[in-house]
C-alpha positions as CSV (number, residue, x, y, z in Angstrom):
1,X,-24.4,10.3,7.0
2,X,-21.0,11.2,5.6
3,X,-19.7,13.0,8.7
4,X,-20.7,10.0,10.9
5,X,-18.5,7.6,9.0
6,X,-15.5,10.0,9.1
7,X,-16.0,10.5,12.8
8,X,-16.1,6.7,13.3
9,X,-13.0,6.2,11.1
10,X,-11.2,8.8,13.2
11,X,-12.3,7.3,16.5
12,X,-11.3,3.8,15.4
13,X,-7.9,5.0,14.1
14,X,-7.3,6.8,17.4
15,X,-8.1,3.7,19.4
16,X,-5.8,1.6,17.2
17,X,-3.0,4.2,17.7
18,X,-3.6,4.3,21.5
19,X,-3.5,0.5,21.7
20,X,-0.3,0.2,19.6
21,X,1.5,2.9,21.6
22,X,0.3,1.5,25.0
23,X,0.5,-2.2,24.5
24,X,2.4,-2.7,21.2
25,X,-0.7,-4.7,20.0
26,X,-4.0,-3.9,18.4
27,X,-7.2,-5.9,18.8
28,X,-7.7,-7.9,15.6
29,X,-11.4,-6.9,15.2
30,X,-10.4,-3.2,14.6
31,X,-8.8,-4.0,11.3
32,X,-12.0,-5.3,9.6
33,X,-14.0,-2.5,11.3
34,X,-11.7,0.3,9.9
35,X,-11.6,-1.5,6.5
36,X,-15.4,-1.6,6.4
37,X,-15.7,2.0,7.4
38,X,-13.2,3.1,4.8
39,X,-15.1,1.1,2.1
40,X,-18.5,2.6,3.1
41,X,-17.0,6.1,3.2
42,X,-15.5,5.7,-0.3
43,X,-18.8,4.3,-1.6
44,X,-20.7,7.2,-0.1
45,X,-18.2,9.6,-1.8
46,X,-18.7,7.6,-5.0
47,X,-15.0,7.1,-5.1
48,X,-14.6,3.4,-4.5
49,X,-12.7,1.8,-7.4
50,X,-11.7,-1.9,-7.6
51,X,-8.7,-1.0,-9.9
52,X,-7.3,1.3,-7.3
53,X,-7.6,-1.3,-4.6
54,X,-5.9,-4.0,-6.8
55,X,-3.1,-1.6,-7.7
56,X,-2.5,-0.7,-4.1
57,X,-2.5,-4.4,-3.0
58,X,-0.1,-5.2,-5.8
59,X,2.3,-2.4,-4.7
60,X,2.1,-3.5,-1.1
61,X,2.7,-7.2,-2.1
62,X,5.8,-6.3,-4.1
63,X,7.1,-4.3,-1.2
64,X,6.5,-7.0,1.3
65,X,8.1,-9.7,-0.9
66,X,11.2,-7.5,-1.4
67,X,11.5,-6.8,2.4
68,X,11.1,-10.5,3.1
69,X,13.7,-11.4,0.5
70,X,16.1,-8.8,2.0
71,X,15.8,-10.2,5.5
72,X,16.2,-13.8,4.2
73,X,19.3,-12.9,2.2
74,X,20.9,-10.4,4.6
75,X,20.1,-12.1,8.0
76,X,19.3,-15.6,6.9
77,X,16.0,-15.5,8.6
78,X,12.4,-15.1,7.6
79,X,10.7,-11.8,8.2
80,X,8.6,-13.2,11.0
81,X,11.2,-15.6,12.5
82,X,12.6,-14.9,15.9
83,X,12.7,-11.2,16.7
84,X,9.6,-9.7,15.1
85,X,10.9,-6.9,12.8
86,X,7.4,-6.3,11.3
87,X,4.4,-7.5,13.1
88,X,1.1,-8.9,11.8
89,X,-0.6,-5.8,13.0
90,X,1.6,-3.7,10.8
91,X,0.9,-5.8,7.8
92,X,-2.9,-5.8,8.5
93,X,-2.8,-2.0,8.8
94,X,-0.9,-1.8,5.5
95,X,-3.8,-3.8,4.0
96,X,-6.3,-1.4,5.5
97,X,-4.4,1.5,4.0
98,X,-4.9,0.1,0.5
99,X,-8.6,0.9,1.0
100,X,-8.0,4.5,2.1
101,X,-6.2,5.9,-1.0
102,X,-6.0,6.1,-4.7
103,X,-2.7,4.6,-6.0
104,X,-0.6,7.7,-6.2
105,X,-1.9,8.9,-2.8
106,X,-1.3,5.5,-1.4
107,X,2.4,5.6,-2.5
108,X,2.8,9.1,-1.2
109,X,1.2,8.3,2.2
110,X,3.0,5.0,2.6
111,X,6.4,6.4,2.0
112,X,5.8,9.7,3.9
113,X,4.3,7.9,6.9
114,X,7.2,5.4,7.1
115,X,9.8,8.3,6.8
116,X,7.9,10.4,9.4
117,X,7.7,7.5,11.8
118,X,11.4,6.6,11.4
119,X,12.4,10.3,11.8
120,X,10.2,10.7,14.9
121,X,11.7,7.6,16.7
122,X,15.2,8.5,15.5
123,X,14.8,11.9,17.2
124,X,13.6,10.2,20.3
125,X,16.6,7.9,20.3
126,X,19.0,10.8,19.7
127,X,17.4,12.6,22.7
128,X,18.3,9.7,24.9
129,X,15.0,7.8,25.0
130,X,15.2,4.0,24.7
131,X,13.4,2.8,21.7
132,X,12.9,-0.9,21.8
133,X,10.3,-1.2,19.1
134,X,8.4,1.2,16.9
135,X,4.6,1.1,16.9
136,X,4.4,1.4,13.2
137,X,0.7,0.8,12.7
138,X,-0.1,3.2,15.6
139,X,2.2,5.9,14.1
140,X,0.6,5.5,10.7
141,X,-2.8,5.7,12.2
142,X,-1.9,9.0,13.8
143,X,-0.7,10.3,10.5
144,X,-3.8,9.1,8.8
145,X,-5.9,10.9,11.3
146,X,-4.0,14.1,10.5
147,X,-4.5,13.5,6.8
148,X,-8.3,13.0,7.3
149,X,-8.4,16.2,9.3
150,X,-6.6,18.1,6.6
151,X,-9.2,16.8,4.1
152,X,-12.1,17.2,6.5
153,X,-14.1,19.6,4.3
154,X,-14.3,16.9,1.6
155,X,-14.8,14.0,4.1
156,X,-11.8,12.2,2.7
157,X,-12.7,12.6,-1.0
158,X,-9.2,13.8,-2.1
159,X,-7.7,10.7,-0.6
160,X,-9.4,8.6,-3.3
161,X,-8.6,10.9,-6.2
162,X,-5.2,11.5,-7.8
163,X,-6.3,14.4,-9.8
164,X,-5.4,17.0,-7.2
165,X,-1.9,15.5,-6.9
166,X,-1.5,15.3,-10.7
167,X,-2.6,19.0,-11.0
168,X,-0.1,20.0,-8.4
169,X,2.7,18.1,-10.2
170,X,1.7,19.5,-13.5
171,X,1.6,23.0,-12.1
172,X,5.1,22.5,-10.6
173,X,6.4,21.1,-13.8
174,X,5.1,24.0,-15.9
175,X,6.6,26.6,-13.6
176,X,10.1,25.1,-13.5
177,X,12.8,27.7,-14.3
């Protein structure tokens, strides 16, 4: 049963990425589908934790409020006014991501995926390609596919568990010169 849900998650993420890159839009029904698949996957792994979800939503809320304040103060416009700097699909995908990770892994994925996306499109722009908008949700979906594939032997279990990351950080700290 477990492999089936991971395959469905990967297929849905691929379809989301394809839509975002092709049309700069994602069908709304995909967000609850992927969210439900992620919840079922975490329940099957016995890794679902309400406290992780609440922490992730809290972190995301703080970040979105800060970004909205920045745009209001620096540009005098709301985040969603006029030119869309951040689409509703991006925000919905951020919410879906809160279901895919433990808090530390969420922070790590969120920051790394934003940086990788910006770096990729910066390189495209520097190579002469016109970049009018960045398919952020689609890019993050591709990166999430890669993360799931890296963790394929555990069917995504390490995404819901900070212990591996804490052990790595502890090992790195103990072996500092």
